[in-house]
C-alpha positions as CSV (number, residue, x, y, z in Angstrom):
1,M,-73.0,-53.3,-104.7
2,K,-73.7,-53.1,-108.4
3,T,-74.3,-49.6,-109.6
4,I,-76.5,-49.1,-112.7
5,I,-76.4,-45.6,-114.2
6,E,-78.7,-44.0,-116.7
7,P,-77.6,-44.4,-120.4
8,F,-77.9,-40.7,-121.0
9,R,-76.8,-37.2,-119.7
10,I,-79.3,-34.8,-118.4
11,K,-79.4,-31.7,-120.5
12,S,-81.7,-29.5,-118.4
13,V,-82.4,-29.4,-114.6
14,E,-85.0,-27.5,-112.6
15,P,-85.0,-27.1,-108.8
16,I,-87.7,-28.8,-107.0
17,Y,-89.1,-28.3,-103.5
18,F,-89.0,-31.2,-101.0
19,N,-91.9,-30.7,-98.8
20,T,-92.0,-32.3,-95.3
21,K,-94.1,-35.3,-94.3
22,E,-96.3,-32.8,-92.2
23,E,-96.8,-30.6,-95.3
24,R,-97.7,-33.6,-97.4
25,K,-100.3,-34.7,-94.9
26,E,-101.8,-31.2,-94.9
27,I,-101.8,-31.1,-98.7
28,L,-103.6,-34.4,-98.9
29,K,-106.1,-33.4,-96.3
30,K,-106.8,-30.1,-98.1
31,A,-107.3,-32.0,-101.4
32,A,-109.4,-34.7,-99.8
33,C,-106.8,-37.2,-101.2
34,N,-107.9,-36.2,-104.8
35,P,-104.6,-35.8,-106.8
36,F,-106.4,-33.5,-109.3
37,L,-106.8,-31.0,-106.5
38,I,-103.1,-30.8,-105.6
39,D,-101.0,-28.0,-107.0
40,S,-98.2,-29.3,-109.2
41,K,-95.6,-27.3,-107.1
42,D,-96.6,-29.6,-104.2
43,V,-95.8,-32.8,-106.2
44,L,-92.3,-34.2,-106.0
45,I,-92.8,-37.3,-108.3
46,D,-95.9,-37.1,-110.7
47,L,-97.3,-40.6,-111.1
48,L,-100.7,-39.3,-112.3
49,T,-99.5,-38.6,-115.9
50,D,-97.4,-40.1,-118.6
51,S,-97.4,-36.8,-120.7
52,G,-93.8,-36.1,-121.1
53,T,-92.6,-35.0,-117.6
54,S,-89.0,-36.0,-118.1
55,A,-85.8,-34.4,-119.3
56,M,-85.4,-34.0,-123.0
57,S,-82.4,-35.3,-125.1
58,S,-79.9,-33.0,-126.8
59,L,-81.6,-34.0,-130.2
60,Q,-85.0,-33.0,-128.9
61,W,-83.7,-29.6,-127.8
62,A,-82.0,-29.2,-131.2
63,G,-85.3,-29.9,-132.9
64,I,-86.9,-27.1,-131.0
65,M,-84.1,-24.7,-131.9
66,K,-84.2,-25.5,-135.6
67,G,-88.0,-26.0,-135.8
68,D,-89.9,-24.1,-138.4
69,E,-92.9,-22.6,-136.6
70,S,-94.9,-22.0,-139.8
71,Y,-98.7,-22.5,-139.4
72,A,-98.6,-24.9,-142.3
73,G,-96.2,-26.7,-144.6
74,S,-93.2,-26.8,-142.2
75,P,-90.4,-29.3,-143.0
76,S,-90.7,-30.8,-139.6
77,F,-94.2,-31.9,-140.4
78,Y,-93.2,-33.6,-143.6
79,E,-90.5,-35.4,-141.7
80,F,-92.9,-36.4,-139.0
81,K,-95.5,-37.5,-141.6
82,K,-93.0,-39.7,-143.5
83,A,-91.8,-41.3,-140.3
84,V,-95.4,-42.2,-139.2
85,Q,-96.3,-43.4,-142.7
86,D,-93.2,-45.6,-142.8
87,I,-94.3,-47.3,-139.5
88,T,-98.1,-47.5,-139.9
89,H,-98.4,-47.5,-143.8
90,M,-101.5,-45.3,-143.3
91,P,-102.0,-42.7,-145.9
92,Q,-103.6,-40.0,-143.7
93,I,-101.8,-38.5,-140.7
94,I,-103.4,-36.1,-138.3
95,P,-100.9,-34.9,-135.8
96,T,-102.3,-34.0,-132.3
97,H,-100.5,-32.6,-129.3
98,Q,-101.6,-35.2,-126.9
99,G,-103.4,-38.5,-126.6
100,R,-106.5,-37.0,-125.3
101,A,-106.8,-34.9,-128.4
102,S,-106.3,-38.0,-130.6
103,E,-109.0,-39.7,-128.4
104,K,-111.4,-36.9,-129.0
105,I,-111.1,-37.2,-132.8
106,L,-111.2,-41.1,-132.7
107,F,-114.2,-41.4,-130.5
108,S,-116.1,-38.5,-132.3
109,I,-115.9,-40.7,-135.4
110,T,-116.2,-44.3,-133.9
111,G,-118.4,-43.5,-130.8
112,G,-122.0,-42.8,-130.4
113,K,-125.1,-44.0,-128.7
114,G,-125.5,-47.8,-128.5
115,K,-121.7,-48.4,-128.9
116,Y,-119.4,-49.9,-126.3
117,F,-115.7,-49.7,-125.7
118,L,-114.1,-52.4,-123.7
119,S,-110.9,-52.3,-121.8
120,N,-109.1,-53.8,-118.8
121,T,-109.3,-50.3,-117.2
122,L,-110.0,-47.1,-119.2
123,F,-107.9,-44.0,-118.5
124,D,-110.0,-41.1,-117.2
125,T,-109.6,-38.9,-120.3
126,T,-110.4,-41.9,-122.5
127,R,-113.6,-42.7,-120.6
128,A,-114.6,-39.0,-120.8
129,N,-114.1,-38.9,-124.6
130,I,-116.0,-42.2,-125.1
131,E,-118.9,-41.0,-122.9
132,F,-119.0,-37.5,-124.5
133,S,-119.6,-39.3,-127.8
134,G,-122.7,-41.0,-126.3
135,A,-121.0,-44.5,-126.1
136,E,-120.3,-46.5,-123.0
137,G,-116.9,-47.4,-121.7
138,I,-116.8,-50.7,-119.7
139,D,-113.9,-51.8,-117.5
140,L,-113.3,-55.6,-117.4
141,L,-110.3,-55.7,-115.1
142,C,-109.4,-59.2,-113.8
143,E,-110.1,-60.0,-110.2
144,E,-106.5,-59.9,-109.1
145,G,-106.1,-56.4,-110.5
146,K,-108.7,-55.2,-108.2
147,K,-106.8,-56.2,-105.1
148,P,-103.7,-54.0,-104.6
149,T,-102.4,-55.9,-101.6
150,V,-102.5,-59.3,-103.3
151,P,-99.3,-60.2,-105.3
152,A,-99.9,-61.4,-108.9
153,P,-97.5,-61.7,-111.9
154,F,-99.6,-59.3,-114.1
155,K,-102.7,-57.4,-112.9
156,G,-103.6,-55.8,-116.2
157,N,-105.4,-58.8,-117.7
158,M,-109.0,-58.5,-118.9
159,D,-111.7,-60.5,-117.2
160,I,-112.4,-63.0,-120.0
161,E,-115.5,-64.4,-118.4
162,A,-117.0,-60.9,-118.0
163,L,-116.1,-60.3,-121.7
164,R,-117.9,-63.5,-122.8
165,K,-121.0,-62.4,-120.9
166,L,-121.0,-59.2,-122.9
167,S,-120.8,-60.9,-126.2
């Protein structure tokens, strides 16, 4: 059997509780199968978020230890700003702590009544920020993406016919 190992060493570990099948059933029943109503201590593998739930590299830990926590003008901000400008060639950089904060800024500027934002499937906080602005978020997921039991090579396509009807 071929063994594939991770191309990194883990720098920090934290114990986790392995609940039993019976406990998981009770947790799901109590939460009415709503993952937002389940305590994080009861979740073994979090598939609900992509917000940095994995181990950090030794360089990330070092960055925290050497970080300048000044309210403004820290060297780490200028390093970050230069890296983002080198990649995007954008003159203005507004750092935010998470995507949902960026979305709040973006849709506060670009959203508003009578505007529409189209996607194959909007993330819940993205939809909330769009709708808070007064705009409407529209999901145009392809048919095979709506059928979890039907195999398909890629289920993230946009429904092009539905898109044409909106134009």
